[in-house]
Z-matrix of the N, CA and C atoms (Angstrom, degrees):
N
C 1 1.446
C 2 1.530 1 108.87
N 3 1.301 2 116.33 1 131.34
C 4 1.451 3 119.73 2 178.65
C 5 1.521 4 109.38 3 -74.69
N 6 1.313 5 114.11 4 147.86
C 7 1.451 6 119.99 5 179.45
C 8 1.519 7 109.60 6 -138.18
N 9 1.337 8 114.05 7 165.10
C 10 1.451 9 121.68 8 171.02
C 11 1.523 10 108.34 9 -97.28
N 12 1.331 11 115.74 10 152.00
C 13 1.450 12 121.25 11 170.24
C 14 1.523 13 107.63 12 -130.20
N 15 1.303 14 116.18 13 136.69
C 16 1.463 15 121.57 14 -179.74
C 17 1.522 16 108.54 15 -76.26
N 18 1.330 17 116.69 16 131.62
C 19 1.459 18 118.58 17 -179.67
C 20 1.526 19 112.15 18 -80.71
N 21 1.336 20 117.89 19 -5.51
C 22 1.469 21 121.04 20 177.50
C 23 1.524 22 111.83 21 -97.97
N 24 1.345 23 116.30 22 -54.49
C 25 1.471 24 119.14 23 -174.03
C 26 1.535 25 113.04 24 -105.32
N 27 1.323 26 118.22 25 -13.40
C 28 1.462 27 121.29 26 178.28
C 29 1.522 28 114.77 27 83.82
N 30 1.329 29 118.15 28 3.83
C 31 1.465 30 121.10 29 -179.48
C 32 1.525 31 110.29 30 -68.42
N 33 1.343 32 115.71 31 139.87
C 34 1.453 33 122.37 32 178.63
C 35 1.532 34 109.53 33 -91.25
N 36 1.339 35 116.09 34 141.96
C 37 1.468 36 122.29 35 178.93
C 38 1.522 37 108.43 36 -133.94
N 39 1.334 38 117.06 37 140.22
C 40 1.461 39 119.99 38 171.77
C 41 1.526 40 108.34 39 -69.25
N 42 1.311 41 116.46 40 148.18
C 43 1.459 42 120.81 41 178.51
C 44 1.521 43 108.88 42 -77.99
N 45 1.321 44 115.28 43 122.22
C 46 1.464 45 121.57 44 176.58
C 47 1.527 46 107.77 45 -137.11
N 48 1.328 47 117.87 46 160.61
C 49 1.473 48 119.42 47 -179.83
C 50 1.522 49 114.31 48 -66.44
N 51 1.346 50 117.76 49 -17.07
C 52 1.460 51 119.38 50 -174.10
C 53 1.522 52 114.37 51 -100.54
N 54 1.313 53 118.92 52 -12.53
C 55 1.465 54 119.68 53 -178.43
C 56 1.526 55 109.37 54 -91.22
N 57 1.322 56 115.97 55 131.24
C 58 1.464 57 120.04 56 179.95
C 59 1.516 58 112.59 57 -135.86
N 60 1.347 59 116.51 58 -11.23
C 61 1.455 60 121.31 59 172.72
C 62 1.515 61 109.03 60 -154.06
N 63 1.303 62 115.89 61 164.06
C 64 1.463 63 121.97 62 -179.86
C 65 1.529 64 109.75 63 -77.46
N 66 1.340 65 116.20 64 160.16
C 67 1.466 66 120.71 65 176.19
C 68 1.519 67 111.34 66 -59.60
N 69 1.350 68 117.17 67 -29.03
C 70 1.468 69 120.31 68 -179.73
C 71 1.527 70 111.62 69 -79.34
N 72 1.349 71 116.33 70 -5.66
C 73 1.467 72 120.57 71 -179.24
C 74 1.514 73 113.51 72 95.35
N 75 1.319 74 116.56 73 -2.76
C 76 1.464 75 121.02 74 -178.86
C 77 1.518 76 113.29 75 -73.07
N 78 1.321 77 114.72 76 157.49
C 79 1.465 78 122.13 77 177.72
C 80 1.523 79 108.80 78 -78.31
N 81 1.331 80 116.35 79 140.95
C 82 1.461 81 121.20 80 -179.88
C 83 1.519 82 110.68 81 -97.33
N 84 1.312 83 115.39 82 135.28
C 85 1.459 84 122.36 83 174.67
C 86 1.520 85 108.39 84 -113.59
N 87 1.329 86 116.69 85 150.16
C 88 1.462 87 120.46 86 176.98
C 89 1.521 88 108.56 87 -79.42
N 90 1.323 89 116.01 88 132.19
C 91 1.457 90 120.99 89 175.51
C 92 1.521 91 106.74 90 -79.17
N 93 1.307 92 116.70 91 121.26
C 94 1.467 93 120.28 92 179.67
C 95 1.517 94 109.56 93 -150.78
N 96 1.305 95 114.68 94 158.90
C 97 1.458 96 120.21 95 177.44
C 98 1.521 97 109.50 96 -75.69
N 99 1.313 98 116.03 97 145.62
C 100 1.455 99 120.79 98 174.72
C 101 1.523 100 107.44 99 -79.14
N 102 1.330 101 117.58 100 125.58
C 103 1.462 102 118.45 101 -177.92
C 104 1.524 103 111.96 102 -68.48
N 105 1.310 104 115.98 103 147.52
C 106 1.459 105 121.84 104 174.41
C 107 1.524 106 107.63 105 -81.57
N 108 1.295 107 117.13 106 130.08
C 109 1.459 108 121.34 107 -178.10
C 110 1.526 109 108.57 108 -102.69
N 111 1.324 110 115.38 109 117.82
C 112 1.463 111 122.15 110 176.77
C 113 1.526 112 107.23 111 -115.97
N 114 1.315 113 117.65 112 101.70
C 115 1.462 114 120.55 113 -174.36
C 116 1.525 115 112.74 114 -66.69
N 117 1.321 116 118.02 115 -14.93
C 118 1.471 117 120.17 116 178.33
C 119 1.525 118 111.99 117 -65.93
N 120 1.338 119 117.86 118 -31.04
C 121 1.465 120 120.33 119 -178.35
C 122 1.531 121 112.25 120 -77.39
N 123 1.320 122 118.38 121 -12.12
C 124 1.459 123 120.74 122 179.59
C 125 1.518 124 111.60 123 -58.05
N 126 1.288 125 117.90 124 -31.57
C 127 1.469 126 121.27 125 -179.65
C 128 1.524 127 112.98 126 -74.00
N 129 1.345 128 118.07 127 -8.66
C 130 1.464 129 121.65 128 177.66
C 131 1.523 130 112.64 129 -81.41
N 132 1.325 131 117.01 130 -7.27
C 133 1.455 132 122.56 131 -175.20
C 134 1.523 133 110.01 132 -125.28
N 135 1.327 134 117.18 133 163.51
C 136 1.469 135 119.68 134 179.62
C 137 1.526 136 111.18 135 -65.39
N 138 1.309 137 116.05 136 158.50
C 139 1.453 138 121.54 137 -179.96
C 140 1.528 139 109.01 138 -76.41
N 141 1.319 140 115.41 139 75.10
C 142 1.461 141 122.48 140 -178.29
C 143 1.522 142 107.40 141 -151.43
N 144 1.306 143 116.11 142 -170.14
C 145 1.453 144 121.60 143 176.65
C 146 1.531 145 110.93 144 -54.81
N 147 1.318 146 116.85 145 -31.75
C 148 1.463 147 122.01 146 -173.89
C 149 1.512 148 113.93 147 -76.02
N 150 1.323 149 117.65 148 -2.52
C 151 1.469 150 117.69 149 173.54
C 152 1.522 151 110.13 150 -67.15
N 153 1.329 152 117.88 151 -17.76
C 154 1.464 153 122.92 152 179.50
C 155 1.526 154 112.10 153 -96.53
N 156 1.322 155 116.86 154 17.55
C 157 1.461 156 123.61 155 -177.51
C 158 1.528 157 112.65 156 -51.73
N 159 1.305 158 117.28 157 -38.95
C 160 1.471 159 120.90 158 -176.59
C 161 1.523 160 112.53 159 -63.57
N 162 1.311 161 118.57 160 -21.16
C 163 1.463 162 121.24 161 179.30
C 164 1.523 163 112.47 162 -95.69
N 165 1.329 164 117.46 163 -2.10
C 166 1.465 165 121.87 164 -178.58
C 167 1.526 166 110.56 165 -93.58
N 168 1.337 167 117.71 166 155.16
C 169 1.467 168 120.73 167 -175.41
C 170 1.528 169 113.88 168 -81.83
N 171 1.334 170 116.82 169 56.61
C 172 1.457 171 121.90 170 177.63
C 173 1.513 172 108.96 171 -116.09
N 174 1.334 173 116.47 172 160.23
C 175 1.456 174 120.13 173 174.06
C 176 1.519 175 107.51 174 -62.31
N 177 1.307 176 116.39 175 130.33
C 178 1.460 177 120.31 176 -172.33
C 179 1.527 178 113.82 177 -69.15
N 180 1.335 179 118.00 178 -22.04
C 181 1.461 180 119.27 179 177.82
C 182 1.527 181 111.63 180 -92.52
N 183 1.313 182 116.44 181 2.57
C 184 1.460 183 121.50 182 -179.13
C 185 1.521 184 111.13 183 -78.80
N 186 1.309 185 116.38 184 145.60
C 187 1.462 186 122.09 185 174.42
C 188 1.524 187 109.79 186 -112.53
N 189 1.343 188 115.95 187 25.94
C 190 1.463 189 121.80 188 -178.24
C 191 1.517 190 111.57 189 -53.46
N 192 1.307 191 116.77 190 -39.47
C 193 1.454 192 120.54 191 -176.01
C 194 1.520 193 112.62 192 -59.13
N 195 1.319 194 117.60 193 -28.80
C 196 1.470 195 120.10 194 -177.57
C 197 1.527 196 112.31 195 -65.57
N 198 1.335 197 117.47 196 -27.11
C 199 1.455 198 119.61 197 -177.33
C 200 1.523 199 113.76 198 -88.94
N 201 1.331 200 118.06 199 -9.14
C 202 1.461 201 119.42 200 -177.87
C 203 1.521 202 114.31 201 -115.64
N 204 1.296 203 118.59 202 -5.77
C 205 1.462 204 119.64 203 -176.14
C 206 1.528 205 112.25 204 -85.38
N 207 1.320 206 114.32 205 143.26
C 208 1.465 207 121.19 206 173.27
C 209 1.522 208 109.57 207 -121.71
N 210 1.327 209 116.75 208 14.83
C 211 1.453 210 120.77 209 -179.30
C 212 1.517 211 113.53 210 89.73
N 213 1.337 212 116.24 211 21.17
C 214 1.453 213 119.08 212 -179.74
C 215 1.531 214 110.85 213 -71.23
N 216 1.282 215 114.37 214 165.03
C 217 1.458 216 119.99 215 -178.92
C 218 1.510 217 111.19 216 88.34
N 219 1.294 218 115.38 217 173.04
C 220 1.454 219 122.91 218 178.55
C 221 1.525 220 112.49 219 56.36
N 222 1.315 221 118.24 220 28.83
C 223 1.460 222 119.00 221 173.99
C 224 1.526 223 107.63 222 -68.00
N 225 1.320 224 116.64 223 148.82
C 226 1.461 225 119.41 224 -171.83
C 227 1.524 226 114.01 225 -69.41
N 228 1.321 227 114.21 226 157.18
C 229 1.457 228 122.59 227 170.63
C 230 1.520 229 107.10 228 -104.40
N 231 1.310 230 116.75 229 137.89
C 232 1.462 231 119.46 230 175.99
C 233 1.526 232 108.67 231 -127.22
N 234 1.324 233 116.18 232 153.28
C 235 1.454 234 121.26 233 177.83
C 236 1.526 235 108.10 234 -70.93
N 237 1.317 236 116.63 235 126.19
C 238 1.457 237 121.67 236 -177.57
C 239 1.524 238 111.73 237 -70.34
N 240 1.308 239 116.47 238 -44.95
C 241 1.461 240 121.79 239 -176.90
C 242 1.523 241 108.08 240 -137.50
N 243 1.332 242 118.34 241 119.87
C 244 1.469 243 120.30 242 -179.63
C 245 1.527 244 113.04 243 -57.66
N 246 1.326 245 116.88 244 -23.79
C 247 1.461 246 120.18 245 178.82
C 248 1.531 247 111.31 246 -78.12
N 249 1.321 248 116.78 247 -18.03
C 250 1.466 249 123.31 248 177.46
C 251 1.521 250 107.67 249 -122.26
N 252 1.321 251 118.79 250 78.44
C 253 1.473 252 121.21 251 -171.20
C 254 1.526 253 115.52 252 -66.52
N 255 1.307 254 119.54 253 -8.77
C 256 1.464 255 121.12 254 179.78
C 257 1.517 256 112.77 255 -101.04
N 258 1.330 257 117.60 256 14.77
C 259 1.458 258 121.75 257 178.50
C 260 1.527 259 108.81 258 -111.95
N 261 1.333 260 115.56 259 113.23
C 262 1.454 261 121.48 260 -176.54
C 263 1.526 262 110.53 261 -114.89
N 264 1.313 263 116.02 262 155.33
C 265 1.461 264 122.17 263 171.56
C 266 1.522 265 108.59 264 -128.70
N 267 1.309 266 115.68 265 149.10
C 268 1.462 267 122.22 266 179.61
C 269 1.527 268 108.64 267 -87.60
N 270 1.325 269 117.18 268 134.76
C 271 1.465 270 122.23 269 -178.46
C 272 1.527 271 108.09 270 -96.29
N 273 1.328 272 115.20 271 74.85
C 274 1.455 273 120.03 272 -175.00
C 275 1.518 274 114.03 273 -75.74
N 276 1.321 275 118.35 274 -11.71
C 277 1.461 276 117.69 275 175.75
C 278 1.530 277 111.10 276 -72.52
N 279 1.316 278 117.39 277 -2.05
C 280 1.470 279 120.48 278 175.46
C 281 1.533 280 111.31 279 -92.37
N 282 1.316 281 117.27 280 10.55
C 283 1.459 282 121.90 281 174.86
C 284 1.531 283 108.78 282 -73.44
N 285 1.334 284 118.01 283 164.26
C 286 1.471 285 120.44 284 -177.53
C 287 1.525 286 114.57 285 -55.24
N 288 1.339 287 117.96 286 -38.47
C 289 1.461 288 119.75 287 179.97
C 290 1.526 289 111.82 288 -104.32
N 291 1.316 290 116.82 289 13.15
C 292 1.470 291 124.04 290 179.25
C 293 1.525 292 112.36 291 67.03
N 294 1.333 293 118.03 292 26.35
C 295 1.454 294 121.24 293 -176.22
C 296 1.523 295 111.21 294 -136.11
N 297 1.332 296 115.70 295 144.17
C 298 1.457 297 121.24 296 174.78
C 299 1.524 298 111.62 297 -65.50
N 300 1.331 299 117.82 298 -15.15
C 301 1.458 300 122.91 299 -176.42
C 302 1.527 301 111.90 300 -73.23
N 303 1.309 302 119.00 301 -11.05
C 304 1.462 303 121.38 302 -178.28
C 305 1.531 304 112.72 303 -58.63
N 306 1.326 305 116.93 304 -41.42
C 307 1.465 306 119.61 305 -178.84
C 308 1.530 307 110.81 306 -59.76
N 309 1.316 308 116.67 307 -51.43
C 310 1.463 309 120.50 308 -178.91
C 311 1.514 310 112.79 309 -65.11
N 312 1.313 311 116.70 310 -37.04
C 313 1.464 312 120.26 311 -178.20
C 314 1.518 313 111.59 312 -66.00
N 315 1.305 314 117.53 313 -39.55
C 316 1.465 315 119.77 314 -177.31
C 317 1.527 316 111.40 315 -73.23
N 318 1.315 317 118.15 316 -34.69
C 319 1.462 318 120.81 317 179.15
C 320 1.510 319 110.13 318 -75.49
């Protein structure tokens, strides 16, 4: 059973529709396992947000992602300033709808 944990006092709470913060006023986080990341499986998926499917909370034999993807994710990084070669920006206007919101919308 999934639970919340308070990030201030550490108290555990069952997930219910009415709880949104701890009695102490702390923010609640969902208790969940950290996914194991195996970069070898990335090549089993398209070069998009869905290459990280194995780390997402979906049934692993599901092909749900195939019906909702428009090729979002993997937008290029470009150097912001040639004088500062370690500063990059994401070119999110190259997403299918020209918006950074594509990643969140598809997930």
